[in-house]
N, C-alpha and C positions, 0 to 999 in steps of 0.2 A: 324752423327746425333748429331743438336744441341738442344739445351735444350729450352725450352719457359719459361718465366717466366712472372706475372701478371703486371696489369700497378699498384698495388698497392705496388709489390713489388719494381719496376724502379723506382719509385717517391721517395720511402722509402732510396732507397739507394743512387740519387740524392741528399738528401736532407742531410745526412749522409757525403758524398763527403764534399759539400756546407759550412757543420756546423761544419769541421774537416780542417780547413787550416792547420794545421799541423803536418796532415797529406798525406803521397800519396797516389793515388788513388789505384796503386799497390798493396798498403797495407790493402787496405779496401775491394778491390776485393778477397785477396785473404780469407780474415775476413769473407764474406758474398759468398764465393765459388761460384763466379762466373770471368769471363776473366776481365784482367783489360782491355784489348781492348771494349768491348761490354760496359764495364761498361765508359770507357771514351765515344764510342759512346752517351750513354745514358743523358751524361753531357752534351757534345757539342749540342745535338737536343734537351736541353732544356737552355731556358734564367733564368739569376740567381731569375728573379722577378719571372719565371713560366709561362710569358709570349705568348714564344712562345708554338712551339709543344708540343703534352705529350709524353714522352722518350717512351712511350708503343709502338709509331707505325713506 
């Protein structure tokens, strides 16, 4: 069973990844309690400027 996260949580997680270039996604995912693959997906679905799709979609 997969866990559901709010759009706000996903946006904050993506922002944390983008604002922490010295840290890897796996480390941040572990800290947040999410899977590294899921966090990478959220990041890849969101442009750096936030212009693309919402990571919640």
